N, C-alpha and C positions, 0 to 999 in steps of 0.2 A: 504494500500500500504506500503510495507516494505522500510524503508529508506536505500539507498545504504550504504554499509559498510564504505567506505571512509568518507562520510558525518557524519555517526554515530560516527566514531572515532574522527573526528574534533569537533563534538558537545561535546563529553566527555572531550576531552582535553581542550576545551574552558571553560567548567564548572569547571574543576579542577583548571585551571589558575585563573578563577574569584574568587574562594574560597580562593586560596593562596594569591592573591593580596589583597582581602578584609581583610584577617587575618593579613597580613603584615601592611596594612594601619592602622588597628585598634590599633597597638602597639604604645604606647606613652611613654614607659619607657624601660630602658635596661633590657635584659633578666637576669634571676637570676644568680648572680655571675659575670655578665659581667662588664668589666672595661677597661680603656685604657691602652696601654703599656706605662710604664714610659718614659717620654721624647719625646713621639710622640703625644699623645693626639688624638683629633678628630676634624672634621670640625664642625663649629657652627651649632647647631640645629639638630645634628644627634643623633640617638639612636642605641645602640648595639643590633643587631638582632641575632647574633650568637657569641659564645665564647667557644673555646675549647683549653685547655692547656694540653700538654702531657710532663711529666718529661723526657721521652726519646721516640723519634719518628723520622720519616724521612719526609722531605719536598722537593718537586721539585721546583727549581727556574731557570728562564731563564736569562742568562747573555748576550745573544745576540739574535737578531731577527732571525726568521726562514728564510731559503733559500730554494726555491722550495718545500715549504711545510714541511721541515724537520728542526729539531733543530740543531743549530751550537754549542752552549755552554749551554747545560742543566746540571744543577748541582743537585746531590742528597745529601742533607745535613742531618746529623744526630746529634741529641742532644735534647735540650729542645725546643719544638715547640709550638708557640702561634699563634692561628688563631682567628682574631676578624673581624666580619662583621658589617657594619654600613648601616643604611638607612637615607637619607637626604630628607626632603620634597621638592616638586617641587620648582624651582627657579634657583639654581646655575647650571652651566654646568659641564659636566664630566671633562673638562680641569681645571676649577676653583678648584674643589674639589681635583683633583690629584695634581695640582701645590702646593696647601697648604700643603698636605702631603709631597711632595718632598722637599719643603722648610724646613719643620720641621725636616725631616730626615737629611738634610744637616747640620742643626744646631746641630743635635745630633751626628755628626761626621761620617755619612755614605757617602762614595764615590760612585758616580753613576756607575753602571755597564751597565744598559740599561734603556732608557726612550723612549717610542715609542707609537704611536697611531695605530689604527686598521690595516691599509694596511701595514704600515712600520714594524709592529710587525710580521705579517704573517697571519692576518685575523683569520678565524675560527680554522684552525689546531693549531694555537698558543694557543688559549684559552683552547682547549681540552687537552693541555699538562700542564696546570696550575692547581694546587690543589686548589679547592674552597669548601667552605661549601655548603651543599645542599640547594635547594630551599625549603622554602621561605627565609631562612637566608641570602642567597646571590644569586643575579641574574646576569647573564652574557649574554649580547647580542654580539654574535660573529661578528656582523657587526658594532659595535659602542662601543669602549672601549679605555682605556689608561692603560699602564703597566709601572711600575717602579721597578727596583731592585737595591739594593746597598749593600755595605759591609763596615765594620769597624773592626779595631783591637785595642783593648784597654787592657792594662795590660796582654798582651800575649793571650787574649781571642778573638776569631773570631766570629763575629755576622753578619748575613745576614738579610735583610728585603726586602719585596716586597709589592707593593700596586697595586691592580687591581681595576679600577673604571669603572663602566658601568651604564646602565640606564634601567628601566622597568616602564612602565606606568607613565612616566614623573618624577619618583622618582629616585634619584641617589643612587646607591649601591657601597660600597667600602669594599674591604677586605684587611686587613693588616696581613701579615704573617711574623713572626720573628723566625729565627732559631739561637739559641745560641749553637754553636758547642761544643761538649764534648763527652767523652767516656761514655758508659753506666755504671751506678753505680750498683755494685753487691748488690742486695737487697734480695738475697736468705738467709734464715735462716734455717739451717737444724735441724733435730730432736735433735741432741746433744746440739746445741746452745739453743734450746728452753728449754730443760731439765735444762741446766745450769742457764739460766735466771730465770726460775721459782724457782729453788733451792736457788739462791743467793739473788734475789730481790723480788720474788713473782709474777713477771710479765715479759712478753717479748713482745716488739712491732714488728709487722709483716708488712713489706712494700711490700711484694710480692703478696698481694691480691688486685685485681683490679676491679674497677667499673667505668662505664661511669659517667660523671658529673650528679648529682642529681638522679642517679639510684641505685637500690639495687640488680640488677642482676649481678651475678659473671661473669667475663669475662674468656674466655678459658685460658688466660695467668696465671691465679691464680692456675692452677692445680699443678704445682711443689711444691708450698708452702702448699697446702692442703694435698698433699701426705706426706709431712714431719710432718704435724700435726697428720695425721693418724698413721704414723710410731711411733711417740712418744706415742700416746695413746695406740697403740697395744702392744708396748714393756713394758708399765707400766699399766697393767689392773686395778690397784687400783687407778689410777690417774683420778680425775674429774677436770674439768676446767670451768671457766667463759670465755665466748667469748664476748669481749667488743668493740663496735664500737665507733670511734672518728671522728669528723669533724673539719674543720677550722671554722673561725668566719663569713664566708661569708653566707648571708642568714638569715632568721628569726630564732630566738632561738628555738621555738617549732618545727619548720620544721626540724631543724638539729637534735634535740633530736630523732624525729621519724625516720629520715633517718638513723642515726647511729644505732638505734635499729634494723631496717629492714635489714641493712647490716650484723649485727652480726647474726641475725636469718638465713640469707641466707647462711652464712658460716656453721652454725650448721646443717642446712638442707642438705647441700651437703655432709658433713661428714657422716651423717646418711645414705643418699641415695647411695652414690657412694663408701663409704669405710666401711660401716656396723659398724660404731661406735654407741654404744647404746645411745639413746636420753637422758636417765637419767644421763649420764656422762657429758652432756653439758648444761650449763645454759647461757643465753644470756642477754645482757644489752646494752643500748646505752646512752652515756653521752654527745653526741654532742660536743660542744666547751669547756666543763667545765674542761678539763684536758690537756691543751696545753703543748707541750714540746719544742715549738719554738715560735717566735714572729709572731703573726697574721698580723703584719704590713708589712711583706715581703713575697714574693712568696716562697722563700726557707723555711721560717718558717711555712707557711701554708701547704706546702708539707709534712713537718714533722708531722704536727698535724692531717693530714688525714691518719688514720691508723686503723688497727684492733689489739687488744692485747689479749694475753692469760693471764689469771690471776688465780693464785692458790687460792683455797678457804681458 
């Protein structure tokens, strides 16, 4: 007898949910590279289940509750965006975890824009308009959550923060999102600047080549910089280069060495594949954290250290 499709779908979804819950429950330490936002911290006993930092991105934050299922004050914020998800073992309530974050944010100088619970916020439509990390990093129950957003200005710099706290399988999940507002930094280095750097110092750092955290697959946004590397090499047929990957100090030493090497190899492979640069002209290496140009004790310094360099032989 064939199981009706609706029940089959329910069974599959239940199985996927079970595996996701099991995997999340098995996590006893922070994800690689995960850490708290300075001055905010975490609820006691929590582990970081998701951690994404973008030097420039956009985040949606709600500064007012929904009315008739529609946003009243939705803000699109651009700048450096940090998203951190936490899981807390069963015991505390959603309100307890949220209040702790709210108190800490107040101490850090954030003024409240919105603090609300499920129905007061706008129920399910409200959560659908909030940016969250994917399951199982972050779980959101549209029928049971609390949301907070705040803003502070310090030294002429505007920063927003939000906290969404919900529950799944008796465990509390919280996501902290921080938006440090700022204009995009021009990281494009054209072929002429590359030639100048190689000629004057023997190397040039490239910050327009992008990878996801802990990944070695080039992101589409890297193409403009790759085009400029290809332009340089095409205009100087006699030029051969080393492509060298660098990382910050987060993570294990051997892992970072391997990651930086794989990233350099990915750049070379794309130049060969998409721009027809001869493989023999490109040599690759990865030095991990061994050649920092900024302090690994700060986020800004670590951002400088995560780079790809062209090096003249």
